[in-house]
N, C-alpha and C positions, 0 to 999 in steps of 0.2 A: 765041240764044233757044231754049228748049226746046219742042218740038212733039211731042204725043202724039196718037195716034189712039184715040178711044173705041171699044172693042169692042162697046159696047152700041148705039150709034146710028151708028157709022161716021164720024163727023165728026173731021177733024184740027184740034186746037185747040192754040193756043199757051198758055204757062203762066198768062196773065193770065185765061183762062177756066176754069182748073182750080184745085182746092184740094188741097194736098199732105196726106196722111194718115199719113205716117210709114212705117216699115219693114213689109214684107209678111210673111206666113207665121210670125207670132209666136204663141206660146201665151199668151194673155192671162189674167192673174190679177186677180182682184178680191175682193169680200167672201168670207170663208170660206177664203182661202188663207193660208198661213204668211207670216210677215214675211220669210223668206228668198226665198220664191217671189215675192212682190210686189216686194221690192227688186230681184231679178234682172230682173223684167219691166220696171220702171220705169228703171233705171239702167245695166243691163249689156247694151249693145247692141254689135254687131259694128263698125259704122261703117267699113266697108272703103273703101279707095281703089281703084276699079275697078268691077267688076260689082256692082250692087246692085238689090234687088227692093223696090218701094215700092207704097203704096196712094195712088190719086188719085180724086178725085171731079170729074165734069164739072159743075161748079158753075153755069156760065152757059149750059148746054145741057140734056141729058136729066136731069142731077141724079144719075146713078147712080155708084156706086163701081166701080173697076177696078183691075187691078194692072199695073204696068209694069216691065220690065227695062231698066236703063240703066247707062252707065259714069259714075261720079261724076267722074272726071278730064276725060273729053272731051265729056260730055253726049250721047254717042252713044246713041240709043234702039235697043234690039234687038227690042223688041216689047211689045205689050199684051195682056191676056187678062182674062176675067171675074173678078170679086172672089170668087166662090163656089168657085174652083179651090183645091184643097188644096195642090198644088205646081205649079211652072211646067211648062207643057206640054213633053213630050219634043222636039218639033220646035223650040221656042224654046231649049231647053238645047243641043240639037245645033248650032244657029245660033251661039249664044255661044261654044261650044267650038271651032267652026270659026274664028271670029274671034280668040278668044283661047285658043290651045292650052294655056296654063299654068293656065287657070281650073280650080279644084278642084271646083266644084259649088256649089249654092245653100245647102246646109246647113252 
């Protein structure tokens, strides 16, 4: 079972209390974008096996969105952080790099 700590309210919640929101740190394209930009946003995702950054909502708690770093192969959670963050915090990236020396970074 996947358990994430909401950085907004501090509650550790299992996945039944949360709502997944897809990949984090994407540049979103909508009205006014070119067909190629929108196609890339909708259909061209990394989908890595290993470290992945995702958006989550504490649906049955505070209701706020946050971001999480986890391993898609083992479900190991490296940490969570506020949704307004432009990129993963440096301490979280260092923690991931320490546990996964071959990790190439989030971009």
